[in-house]
C-alpha positions as CSV (number, residue, x, y, z in Angstrom):
1,M,151.1,106.9,-119.7
2,R,149.5,109.0,-122.3
3,K,152.0,111.0,-123.5
4,H,152.0,114.0,-126.1
5,C,149.3,114.5,-128.7
6,L,150.2,114.9,-132.0
7,R,148.9,118.8,-132.3
8,L,149.6,119.5,-128.6
9,C,152.6,122.1,-129.2
10,L,150.3,123.9,-132.4
11,L,147.3,124.1,-129.9
12,A,149.5,125.3,-127.0
13,V,151.0,128.3,-129.5
14,L,147.3,129.1,-131.0
15,C,145.8,129.7,-127.7
16,L,148.6,132.1,-126.0
17,L,149.0,134.4,-128.7
18,P,147.9,137.7,-127.9
19,A,143.8,138.0,-128.1
20,A,142.5,138.1,-131.6
21,A,139.2,136.9,-132.7
22,S,139.5,134.0,-135.3
23,A,136.5,131.6,-137.1
24,I,136.9,128.2,-135.7
25,D,138.6,125.9,-138.5
26,I,136.2,122.8,-138.1
27,T,139.0,120.6,-139.3
28,D,140.8,121.4,-135.9
29,W,137.5,120.4,-133.8
30,R,136.8,116.6,-134.8
31,W,136.4,114.3,-132.0
32,Q,139.5,113.2,-130.2
33,T,138.3,110.0,-129.8
34,E,136.8,108.4,-132.9
35,L,132.8,108.3,-132.7
36,R,131.7,104.9,-132.3
37,D,128.9,104.0,-134.9
38,F,127.1,100.6,-133.8
39,A,123.9,99.1,-132.6
40,A,123.0,99.8,-128.9
41,D,120.7,96.9,-128.1
42,P,119.2,96.4,-124.4
43,A,122.1,94.4,-123.3
44,F,124.7,96.7,-124.2
45,L,122.9,99.6,-122.4
46,C,122.3,97.3,-119.4
47,V,118.3,98.3,-119.6
48,E,115.6,95.3,-120.2
49,D,114.4,95.0,-123.7
50,G,111.6,97.2,-124.1
51,T,112.7,100.1,-121.6
52,V,111.7,103.5,-122.7
53,L,114.3,106.1,-122.0
54,P,113.4,109.7,-122.1
55,V,116.1,111.7,-124.7
56,L,117.5,114.9,-123.2
57,G,119.5,117.7,-125.0
58,A,122.4,117.1,-123.0
59,P,124.2,114.8,-120.7
60,F,122.9,116.4,-117.7
61,D,119.7,115.5,-115.3
62,G,117.1,118.3,-116.0
63,A,118.6,119.1,-119.2
64,W,116.0,120.4,-122.2
65,R,114.1,117.8,-123.4
66,D,110.8,119.2,-125.9
67,P,111.0,118.7,-128.5
68,L,113.4,115.4,-128.2
69,A,111.7,112.1,-127.7
70,E,111.1,109.1,-125.9
71,V,112.9,105.9,-127.3
72,T,112.1,102.6,-126.6
73,V,115.2,100.2,-126.4
74,R,114.3,97.1,-128.6
75,E,116.4,94.5,-129.8
76,E,114.9,94.4,-133.2
77,T,115.3,98.1,-133.7
78,P,118.0,99.4,-131.8
79,V,119.1,103.0,-131.6
80,T,122.8,103.9,-132.8
81,L,125.4,104.8,-130.1
82,R,127.8,107.3,-131.2
83,G,129.9,107.6,-128.0
84,T,129.7,108.1,-124.0
85,L,130.3,111.0,-121.8
86,Q,130.2,111.2,-117.9
87,S,131.8,107.9,-116.8
88,Q,129.5,106.1,-119.5
89,R,126.8,107.4,-117.4
90,W,125.2,108.9,-120.5
91,A,124.9,107.6,-124.3
92,M,125.0,110.0,-127.3
93,V,122.6,108.0,-129.8
94,E,121.4,109.1,-133.2
95,Y,117.3,108.1,-133.3
96,T,114.6,109.0,-136.5
97,A,111.9,111.8,-136.0
98,D,109.7,113.6,-138.2
99,D,111.8,111.7,-140.6
100,E,114.8,112.8,-140.1
101,V,118.1,111.8,-137.9
102,R,118.5,113.7,-134.4
103,C,120.9,113.5,-131.9
104,G,120.2,113.1,-127.9
105,W,121.5,112.0,-124.6
106,L,120.2,108.7,-122.8
107,R,120.6,108.2,-119.0
108,V,122.1,104.6,-118.8
109,D,123.5,102.3,-116.3
110,P,126.8,103.6,-114.7
111,D,128.1,100.0,-115.1
112,L,127.7,100.0,-119.1
113,F,131.6,100.0,-119.8
114,G,130.5,98.5,-123.4
115,M,133.2,100.2,-125.4
116,D,135.8,98.4,-126.4
117,E,138.6,100.6,-125.0
118,R,136.3,101.8,-122.0
119,I,136.7,105.1,-122.3
120,D,134.2,108.1,-123.2
121,L,135.0,110.8,-125.4
122,D,137.5,113.0,-125.2
123,I,136.3,117.0,-125.1
124,L,137.1,120.3,-125.0
125,R,135.3,123.1,-124.6
126,I,136.3,126.2,-126.5
127,L,134.4,129.6,-125.7
128,C,132.9,131.0,-128.5
129,R,131.1,134.6,-130.0
130,V,128.5,134.3,-132.5
131,T,129.3,136.3,-135.2
132,R,125.9,136.4,-137.0
133,D,122.3,135.0,-136.4
134,T,122.3,131.3,-137.0
135,G,120.3,128.6,-136.5
136,A,120.5,125.7,-133.8
137,S,119.3,122.2,-134.4
138,V,118.9,118.9,-132.9
139,S,120.1,117.6,-136.0
140,P,123.9,117.6,-137.1
141,G,124.4,118.7,-141.0
142,S,122.8,122.0,-142.4
143,G,119.3,122.9,-143.7
144,R,117.8,121.2,-140.7
145,P,115.0,123.3,-138.6
146,S,116.4,125.1,-135.9
147,V,115.2,125.1,-132.4
148,R,116.3,128.3,-131.7
149,T,118.4,131.2,-133.1
150,L,122.0,132.5,-132.2
151,R,121.9,135.9,-132.2
152,K,125.1,137.8,-133.1
153,G,127.1,138.8,-130.3
154,E,125.9,135.6,-128.0
155,T,128.3,133.2,-126.3
156,V,128.5,129.7,-126.7
157,I,130.6,127.0,-125.6
158,A,131.7,124.9,-128.5
159,M,132.7,121.1,-128.1
160,F,133.2,119.5,-131.4
161,A,132.2,118.9,-134.8
162,M,129.9,116.6,-136.6
163,S,128.8,116.3,-140.1
164,G,130.1,120.0,-141.0
165,S,128.2,121.3,-138.2
166,M,129.7,122.5,-134.7
167,Y,128.2,121.2,-131.3
168,V,127.7,123.9,-129.1
169,E,126.4,124.4,-125.3
170,T,123.7,126.8,-125.1
171,E,120.1,127.6,-123.4
172,V,116.6,127.0,-124.5
173,D,113.7,128.0,-122.5
174,G,116.1,128.3,-119.8
175,Q,117.7,125.1,-119.5
176,I,120.8,123.3,-120.9
177,A,121.0,122.1,-124.7
178,W,123.7,120.9,-126.8
179,L,122.8,121.9,-130.3
180,F,124.5,121.7,-133.8
181,T,124.9,125.3,-136.0
182,D,126.9,126.3,-138.7
183,P,130.6,126.7,-137.4
184,D,131.5,129.7,-139.8
185,A,129.0,131.6,-137.6
186,L,131.4,131.2,-134.9
187,E,134.5,132.7,-133.3
188,E,136.5,131.2,-130.8
189,I,137.3,133.7,-127.6
190,P,140.9,133.4,-126.3
191,V,140.8,132.5,-122.8
192,M,144.6,132.3,-122.3
193,F,147.0,135.0,-122.7
194,R,150.9,134.9,-122.9
195,E,152.6,138.5,-121.8
196,G,156.4,137.9,-122.1
197,T,157.2,135.3,-119.4
198,S,153.7,135.5,-117.6
199,I,150.7,133.5,-118.5
200,R,147.1,134.5,-117.3
201,F,143.6,132.8,-118.0
202,D,140.2,134.3,-118.6
203,S,138.3,134.3,-115.3
204,R,135.9,131.8,-117.1
205,V,138.1,129.0,-117.6
206,T,137.1,126.1,-115.0
207,V,139.3,123.5,-116.6
208,L,143.0,123.0,-118.1
209,G,143.2,120.7,-120.8
210,N,140.3,118.3,-121.5
211,C,137.4,117.3,-119.8
212,M,139.1,113.7,-119.4
213,M,140.5,112.1,-116.4
214,G,141.9,108.6,-115.7
215,G,142.0,106.0,-112.9
216,E,142.4,102.2,-112.7
217,H,139.5,100.1,-112.6
218,F,139.0,96.3,-111.5
219,I,136.7,94.0,-112.6
220,P,136.9,90.7,-110.2
221,G,137.0,86.9,-111.7
222,D,134.3,84.3,-111.2
223,S,136.3,82.9,-108.0
224,G,136.1,86.1,-106.2
225,D,139.7,85.8,-105.3
226,E,141.7,88.8,-105.1
227,D,144.3,87.7,-107.4
228,D,141.2,86.7,-109.9
229,G,140.2,89.7,-112.2
230,E,141.0,92.1,-114.7
231,W,143.0,95.7,-113.9
232,F,142.4,98.2,-116.8
233,Y,142.8,101.6,-117.1
234,V,139.2,103.8,-117.5
235,Q,139.3,107.2,-118.7
236,H,136.1,109.0,-118.0
237,T,135.0,112.9,-118.6
238,D,133.3,115.2,-116.1
239,I,131.6,117.9,-117.5
240,R,129.2,120.3,-116.0
241,P,127.3,123.1,-117.5
242,G,129.2,126.3,-118.2
243,D,132.8,124.4,-118.2
244,V,135.2,126.1,-120.0
245,S,138.5,124.5,-121.4
246,A,141.9,126.1,-121.8
247,R,144.5,123.9,-123.5
248,S,147.4,122.8,-122.2
249,I,150.8,124.4,-122.1
250,D,153.7,123.1,-123.7
251,F,156.6,125.6,-122.8
252,S,159.1,124.5,-125.0
253,S,156.9,125.3,-128.1
254,F,157.5,129.0,-127.7
255,G,161.0,129.5,-128.8
256,E,162.2,130.6,-125.5
257,A,165.8,130.2,-123.7
258,Y,166.0,127.1,-122.0
259,G,165.5,127.9,-118.6
260,T,163.5,130.4,-118.8
261,V,161.3,130.9,-115.4
262,W,157.6,131.3,-116.3
263,Q,155.0,132.9,-114.0
264,V,151.4,131.4,-114.3
265,S,148.3,132.8,-112.7
266,L,145.5,130.2,-112.2
267,P,141.9,131.3,-113.1
268,D,139.8,131.3,-109.4
269,R,137.5,129.1,-110.6
270,L,139.4,126.2,-111.9
271,R,138.3,123.1,-110.9
272,I,140.2,120.6,-113.2
273,I,143.8,120.8,-114.4
274,N,143.9,117.6,-116.4
275,A,146.8,115.2,-117.6
276,E,149.7,116.9,-118.7
277,A,148.5,120.3,-118.7
278,F,152.1,121.8,-117.9
279,V,154.9,120.1,-120.4
280,S,158.9,120.9,-120.3
281,G,158.7,124.1,-118.2
282,T,159.8,125.7,-114.7
283,V,157.2,127.7,-113.1
284,T,158.0,129.9,-110.2
285,E,155.0,129.5,-108.3
286,L,151.9,128.0,-108.8
287,R,148.9,129.1,-106.5
288,L,146.1,126.2,-106.1
289,P,142.5,128.1,-106.4
290,A,139.8,127.1,-103.6
291,A,137.6,125.5,-106.5
292,L,140.1,122.9,-107.8
293,E,138.9,119.9,-107.5
294,S,140.9,117.3,-109.5
295,C,144.4,117.3,-110.7
296,D,144.7,114.3,-112.9
297,N,149.1,113.8,-113.3
298,P,148.8,117.3,-114.5
299,F,152.8,117.9,-115.1
300,Y,155.2,116.2,-117.2
301,G,158.8,117.2,-117.2
302,T,157.9,120.4,-115.1
303,D,159.8,122.0,-112.3
304,I,157.7,124.1,-109.6
305,L,159.6,126.5,-107.4
306,R,156.9,126.9,-105.5
307,M,153.5,125.1,-105.1
308,V,150.8,126.6,-102.6
309,F,147.5,125.5,-101.3
310,T,145.5,128.4,-100.9
311,K,143.3,128.4,-97.8
312,D,140.5,126.7,-98.9
313,C,142.2,124.3,-101.4
314,V,141.3,120.8,-100.3
315,C,142.2,118.8,-103.9
316,D,144.5,116.0,-103.9
317,L,148.2,116.5,-104.0
318,P,149.1,117.2,-107.8
319,V,151.7,114.7,-109.2
320,G,153.5,114.5,-112.7
321,D,155.9,112.4,-114.5
322,Y,159.6,113.8,-114.5
323,T,158.6,116.7,-112.3
324,T,159.9,118.4,-109.1
325,V,158.9,120.7,-106.8
326,N,161.3,123.0,-104.7
327,E,158.9,123.8,-101.9
328,Y,155.5,123.5,-100.7
329,A,153.4,126.1,-98.7
330,A,149.8,125.8,-97.3
331,E,148.1,129.3,-96.2
332,E,147.1,129.2,-92.7
333,G,143.6,128.0,-91.9
334,N,143.8,125.4,-94.8
335,P,141.3,122.6,-93.4
336,R,143.7,119.6,-95.2
337,Y,147.5,120.9,-95.4
338,S,149.7,122.8,-93.5
339,S,153.7,122.9,-94.7
340,R,156.9,123.7,-92.6
341,D,160.2,124.2,-93.7
342,G,158.7,123.9,-97.2
343,V,157.8,120.4,-96.7
344,L,153.9,119.2,-97.0
345,F,151.9,117.8,-94.0
346,S,148.5,117.1,-93.3
347,A,146.4,120.1,-91.5
348,D,147.5,118.5,-87.7
349,G,151.0,118.0,-88.4
350,K,150.6,114.1,-87.9
351,T,151.2,112.9,-91.5
352,L,154.1,113.8,-93.8
353,I,152.6,114.2,-97.3
354,S,155.2,115.0,-99.6
355,Y,158.9,115.9,-99.4
356,P,160.0,118.0,-102.1
357,N,161.9,116.2,-104.5
358,G,163.6,119.4,-106.2
359,R,165.7,120.2,-102.5
360,K,169.4,119.8,-102.4
361,D,169.8,118.7,-99.1
362,T,171.2,115.3,-98.3
363,H,169.6,114.8,-94.8
364,Y,166.6,115.9,-93.1
365,D,164.9,115.3,-90.0
366,V,161.7,114.0,-89.8
367,P,159.6,116.3,-87.1
368,A,158.7,115.0,-83.6
369,G,154.9,114.6,-83.5
370,V,154.4,112.7,-87.4
371,E,152.8,109.5,-87.0
372,T,152.1,108.6,-90.4
373,I,154.6,109.0,-93.5
374,R,152.2,108.7,-96.6
375,R,152.2,106.6,-100.0
376,G,154.8,108.1,-102.1
377,A,156.3,111.0,-99.5
378,F,159.9,110.4,-100.6
379,S,159.2,109.2,-104.3
380,D,161.5,110.4,-106.8
381,D,160.8,108.8,-110.6
382,E,164.3,109.7,-111.8
383,M,166.0,108.3,-108.5
384,N,167.9,111.5,-108.3
385,L,166.3,112.7,-104.6
386,P,169.8,114.2,-103.0
387,L,169.0,112.5,-99.6
388,K,171.4,110.1,-98.3
389,T,169.7,109.9,-94.8
390,I,166.7,110.4,-92.9
391,S,166.1,110.9,-89.6
392,L,162.7,109.0,-88.0
393,P,161.1,110.3,-84.9
394,I,159.9,108.1,-82.1
395,G,156.3,108.1,-82.2
396,L,156.2,107.0,-85.7
397,R,153.8,104.6,-85.8
398,R,153.2,103.7,-89.7
399,I,155.1,103.7,-93.1
400,E,152.9,103.3,-96.2
401,D,153.5,101.4,-99.6
402,Y,155.9,103.2,-102.0
403,A,156.7,106.0,-99.1
404,F,160.5,105.8,-100.2
405,D,159.9,104.5,-104.0
406,G,162.7,106.1,-106.1
407,C,164.7,107.3,-103.3
408,G,167.6,106.8,-105.5
409,R,170.4,108.3,-103.0
410,L,169.4,106.9,-99.7
411,Q,172.1,105.0,-98.1
412,S,170.7,104.3,-94.5
413,L,167.6,104.4,-92.3
414,T,166.7,103.4,-89.0
415,V,163.2,102.5,-88.4
416,P,161.9,103.5,-84.7
417,L,160.7,100.9,-82.4
418,T,157.4,102.8,-82.4
419,V,156.5,101.6,-86.1
420,T,154.1,98.9,-86.5
421,E,153.0,99.3,-89.8
422,L,155.5,99.3,-92.5
423,G,154.3,99.0,-96.3
424,E,155.6,95.9,-98.2
425,K,157.2,98.1,-101.1
426,A,157.9,101.1,-98.9
427,F,161.9,101.0,-100.0
428,Y,160.8,100.3,-103.9
429,D,163.7,101.1,-106.3
430,C,166.0,101.9,-103.2
431,V,169.1,101.4,-105.1
432,S,171.5,102.5,-103.0
433,L,170.3,101.6,-99.7
434,E,173.1,99.8,-97.7
435,R,171.8,99.8,-94.1
436,L,168.2,99.4,-93.1
437,S,167.6,98.8,-89.4
438,L,163.7,97.5,-88.4
439,P,161.7,97.0,-85.2
440,P,161.8,93.3,-84.2
441,G,158.6,91.5,-85.9
442,L,158.7,93.8,-89.0
443,S,160.1,93.2,-92.5
444,A,160.8,94.9,-95.7
445,A,160.6,93.3,-99.5
446,F,162.5,95.6,-101.7
447,G,161.1,96.0,-105.2
448,G,162.1,97.5,-108.6
449,Y,165.7,97.8,-109.2
450,A,166.7,96.8,-105.6
451,E,165.2,93.0,-106.1
452,Q,168.3,91.7,-108.0
453,A,169.4,90.5,-104.2
454,D,172.9,89.6,-104.6
455,F,173.8,92.7,-106.6
456,T,175.0,95.8,-105.2
457,F,173.3,98.7,-107.3
458,Y,174.5,101.7,-107.4
459,N,173.3,105.2,-108.1
460,G,175.8,107.0,-106.3
461,D,178.8,105.4,-104.7
462,N,177.9,101.9,-103.6
463,G,180.5,100.2,-105.8
464,V,180.2,97.3,-107.8
465,S,178.1,94.4,-108.5
466,V,178.8,90.6,-108.6
467,E,178.1,89.0,-111.5
468,T,175.4,85.9,-110.3
469,V,171.6,86.2,-110.6
470,P,170.5,84.0,-108.0
471,D,167.6,81.3,-108.6
472,A,166.0,81.7,-105.2
473,N,165.6,85.6,-105.3
474,R,164.3,86.0,-108.6
475,A,160.6,84.3,-108.0
476,G,157.8,86.6,-108.5
477,F,160.1,89.6,-109.5
478,R,159.2,92.1,-112.1
479,W,160.7,91.7,-115.6
480,Y,164.1,93.3,-116.0
481,Y,166.7,94.0,-119.1
482,A,169.8,92.1,-119.2
483,W,172.5,91.5,-122.3
484,V,173.4,88.1,-124.0
485,D,177.3,87.7,-122.9
486,N,180.1,85.0,-122.6
487,P,183.7,85.6,-121.2
488,A,184.9,86.5,-124.7
489,G,182.3,89.1,-125.4
490,E,182.0,87.8,-128.9
491,G,180.2,85.3,-131.0
492,S,176.6,83.9,-130.1
493,E,174.8,81.9,-127.5
494,T,172.0,79.4,-128.1
495,L,168.3,80.3,-127.0
496,Y,166.3,76.8,-126.3
497,T,162.7,75.9,-126.2
498,S,162.8,75.1,-122.3
499,S,164.4,75.8,-119.1
500,S,166.2,72.0,-119.6
501,C,168.2,73.7,-122.0
502,T,168.4,70.8,-124.2
503,Q,166.5,71.6,-127.0
504,A,167.8,74.6,-129.3
505,S,165.7,77.1,-130.9
506,R,167.9,80.0,-132.4
507,E,171.1,81.5,-131.8
508,L,171.3,84.9,-130.2
509,P,174.7,87.8,-130.7
510,V,176.2,88.4,-127.8
511,G,175.1,91.7,-126.7
512,T,171.6,91.3,-127.7
513,T,168.9,92.9,-125.3
514,V,166.8,90.6,-123.8
515,R,163.7,91.1,-121.3
516,V,164.3,88.2,-118.3
517,E,160.8,87.1,-117.2
518,E,161.6,84.4,-114.9
519,I,164.5,82.2,-113.5
520,R,164.3,78.6,-113.1
521,D,166.5,75.8,-112.8
522,G,169.7,77.8,-113.9
523,A,167.9,79.3,-116.8
524,A,166.4,82.2,-117.4
525,N,163.0,82.8,-119.6
526,V,163.7,85.7,-121.7
527,S,161.9,87.8,-124.3
528,V,163.4,89.4,-127.6
529,V,162.7,91.3,-130.4
530,Y,163.3,89.0,-133.3
531,G,162.3,89.8,-136.9
532,S,158.5,91.4,-136.9
533,G,157.8,90.4,-133.5
534,W,158.6,89.6,-129.8
535,K,160.5,85.8,-129.5
536,S,160.5,83.8,-126.2
537,G,162.9,81.2,-125.1
538,W,165.1,79.9,-122.2
539,I,169.0,80.7,-121.9
540,P,171.2,79.7,-119.1
541,V,171.8,82.6,-116.8
542,G,175.5,82.2,-117.3
543,S,175.1,83.7,-120.6
544,L,173.4,86.6,-119.3
545,A,175.0,90.3,-118.2
546,Q,173.4,92.4,-115.6
547,A,170.3,94.3,-115.9
548,I,170.9,97.4,-117.9
549,D,169.0,99.9,-116.5
550,A,169.9,99.0,-113.0
551,A,173.0,101.2,-113.7
552,K,171.6,104.4,-113.5
553,L,174.0,107.1,-112.7
554,F,172.2,110.3,-114.2
555,N,169.3,111.2,-116.4
556,Y,170.1,113.3,-119.4
557,S,168.6,117.0,-119.3
558,S,169.5,117.9,-122.9
559,A,171.9,118.0,-125.9
560,V,173.9,121.0,-126.7
561,V,175.2,120.8,-130.5
562,R,179.1,122.0,-130.6
563,E,179.1,124.1,-133.6
564,T,175.5,125.8,-133.6
565,G,174.6,126.0,-129.4
566,E,171.2,124.6,-130.6
567,R,169.7,122.8,-127.4
568,F,167.7,119.6,-127.1
569,S,165.8,118.4,-124.2
570,D,165.0,115.3,-125.4
571,V,167.4,112.9,-125.5
572,R,168.0,109.5,-126.6
573,V,171.6,107.9,-126.8
574,S,172.7,104.8,-128.8
575,A,175.4,103.3,-130.8
576,G,177.3,106.5,-131.0
577,Q,173.9,108.5,-132.3
578,V,171.8,111.1,-130.3
579,S,168.4,111.1,-131.4
580,V,166.6,114.4,-130.1
581,S,163.0,115.5,-130.6
582,V,162.1,118.5,-132.7
583,P,158.8,119.8,-133.8
584,A,156.9,119.2,-136.9
585,C,153.9,120.1,-138.7
586,D,152.1,117.9,-141.4
587,E,152.0,120.3,-144.3
588,E,148.3,118.9,-145.3
589,S,146.6,118.7,-142.1
590,G,148.4,121.7,-140.1
591,Y,149.0,119.5,-137.2
592,W,152.2,119.5,-134.9
593,Y,153.9,116.5,-134.0
594,T,157.3,115.2,-132.5
595,D,160.0,113.9,-135.1
596,W,163.3,112.8,-133.8
597,K,166.8,113.8,-135.9
598,D,169.8,112.0,-135.5
599,L,173.2,113.5,-134.6
600,D,176.6,112.0,-134.2
601,L,177.8,111.8,-130.5
602,K,180.8,113.6,-131.4
603,D,179.0,116.9,-132.2
604,V,177.1,117.5,-129.3
605,I,177.7,118.3,-125.4
606,L,175.6,115.9,-123.5
607,L,174.0,117.4,-120.0
608,R,172.5,115.5,-117.2
609,S,170.7,116.4,-113.9
610,G,172.4,116.3,-110.6
611,D,175.5,117.9,-109.1
612,D,179.3,118.0,-110.3
613,A,181.1,116.1,-107.3
614,R,182.1,113.2,-109.8
615,T,182.9,112.8,-113.3
616,L,180.1,110.8,-114.9
617,A,180.2,109.2,-118.4
618,L,178.6,107.3,-121.2
619,L,180.3,104.2,-122.6
620,S,179.9,104.3,-126.4
621,S,180.8,101.8,-128.9
622,P,179.2,102.7,-132.3
623,S,180.4,99.7,-134.1
624,G,178.3,97.4,-131.4
625,E,181.6,95.5,-130.4
626,A,182.1,95.2,-126.5
627,I,184.1,97.7,-125.0
628,R,187.5,96.3,-123.4
629,F,188.4,96.8,-119.9
630,R,192.2,96.4,-119.0
631,D,194.1,96.1,-115.9
632,A,196.5,99.2,-117.0
633,P,196.7,101.9,-120.0
634,D,197.8,99.2,-122.6
635,G,197.4,96.6,-120.1
636,A,195.9,92.7,-120.0
637,E,192.2,92.7,-121.0
638,T,190.1,91.9,-117.8
639,G,186.5,92.2,-119.3
640,H,184.1,93.9,-121.2
641,V,181.0,96.1,-121.4
642,Y,178.8,97.4,-124.2
643,D,177.7,100.2,-125.6
644,G,175.5,102.7,-123.4
645,V,177.0,101.8,-120.0
646,Q,176.6,104.6,-118.0
647,A,180.5,105.1,-115.4
648,I,182.1,107.2,-112.9
649,V,185.4,108.3,-114.2
650,L,188.2,107.8,-111.7
651,E,191.0,108.9,-113.7
652,R,192.7,110.1,-116.8
653,R,195.7,109.4,-118.1
654,D,197.6,109.3,-121.7
655,G,194.4,109.0,-123.9
656,W,192.9,106.0,-121.3
657,S,190.1,106.2,-118.8
658,L,189.9,104.6,-115.4
659,V,186.0,103.7,-114.9
660,R,183.7,102.4,-112.3
661,T,180.8,100.4,-113.9
662,I,177.8,98.0,-112.7
663,R,180.6,95.2,-114.0
664,G,183.8,96.6,-112.3
665,D,186.7,98.8,-112.6
666,G,189.1,99.1,-115.8
667,W,191.0,101.1,-118.1
668,V,189.3,102.0,-121.5
669,R,190.1,104.1,-124.3
670,D,189.1,107.8,-124.3
671,E,187.6,107.5,-127.7
672,S,184.9,105.1,-125.8
673,V,184.5,107.5,-122.8
674,C,181.7,110.5,-123.2
675,V,181.8,113.1,-120.4
676,V,178.1,113.8,-119.4
677,Y,178.4,117.3,-117.7
678,P,176.0,118.6,-115.0
679,E,173.3,120.9,-116.3
680,G,175.1,124.4,-115.8
681,H,178.6,123.7,-116.3
682,T,180.6,124.9,-119.1
683,P,182.7,122.1,-120.8
């Protein structure tokens, strides 16, 4: 969800430089979510026609009002809505008073949700110093009557620009007010400082990232049935008077050597860590302060060696995509959390909340006295958690949904007889699970890549799949990717208009990637990118190879250019090409963004996460032709695979390699085998 914004790298670098006052560049402070500009009639604002609403000077109850107005909301004379804040409880409106256009805030129904994308305005709140006396007004633009004068040396909080003016938070008559002022009269006060590999913050910082958070929202359908309705992702703000933002940190933009360990000290007043506040780095210890209230998926590609819940910190467990934690700790006396051997538990020790996915142990004994395994306790989105076996104690009573989600190397598990509640998707993406013992009366429905019932998938040493796609076990499963294939591995296969496979639609070349949506009557309903968009049709299951991404043995950690030693951490590999992400800057706007650079596979060394117990490789076919399996070097052909398949290298001999893939074992020529080395290994 929601990955790097275009200017993330630039902003992070700017705010981590040593403190140096600088005038605000107003082009850097445009609304991050576009201002709306449409009439807000009573129905939109969820009020009755003729409702009189007081216009306040900030989106807070009790904010400064005088000399703002009362607005009568009528269908024939609607106000202009510019945006919302605080979970759409406050609407920013333009209205006319004394023959001038003014801006203010209306308190509206919290069930507004009238915005097209159902989101509040995105907002950063930056600490600034006034450099000269200047006026502040309720009207955007210059030449407007001032409500008060901002004095040189005064501190204000700047938020965004509009009509050539900067919107700032200040006070009028002891009340909070948001007013427009001249951006040339403001300079930013740095609030984040980098000293070597240490990062610290101004004590006034309360938000890391912007003030926007996200969450699922459900609108029930007319029938009232649980399956009838709409789920959507809502982004909302949480702003309090005095909030000060520090921008997110992209460690990869600092130019330090890959693998640098950073020391980060969070301020005591910090109450929000927002989405992707930490990106692409390793942090030695992260102490979560008592004031912390919310962590909205704050990490992306981040390794945290130690996460500490301070004595009074009771916020929810921070999580993130492609993020590892090596150790959890909770200070004595914490009312919500405790820790034991680096694992996070509830304060009473009865609930296992999170096992650190950065640990290297292959076995773990859940302590006696634990009664609940929390949702996601053993999860790992890269399916690389080393645990192969877990011992569950007698007395365990409940295992929640997704408890072992992505525990990709777990091979066997015995659930004790005391367990009476087992989440339906407790073993989602447990791709290596071979043996599962359950108490009488309990059953487990597998999910994700473990749903392919007649396959033996592996993320470790589980062997080889069979080649059938069963109808009975496919209904209701989520879509997955497969190849168009035939015994010869060449030519094309027919796509049909229906599951009867009688009326042809078009031809799909062998090797085409398709998305399988449904299996019925021996045929698969598939979607494929064709021309300018997605096309759908039916194809016999015998014309499909296994799911591509079910055979995931490793994840790329980086690519190193052989000649220069240059390293790239964001890697994509396809058809003999390695695409790596590089920062780029738009010369006109000055914004930084991520661009992609293509390298020849032969010119780079690919590195992966995981141990070096086995030789793992990528089978590559730059020509796009199938890679042929043989029963011995120069022997008879036994099968084929396509570009991009991951494999275990079992033996190498005379320019040939014996490899194991999800489609079986076979000998292939060495030029098709690109060994992917474990991180830290010297090829």
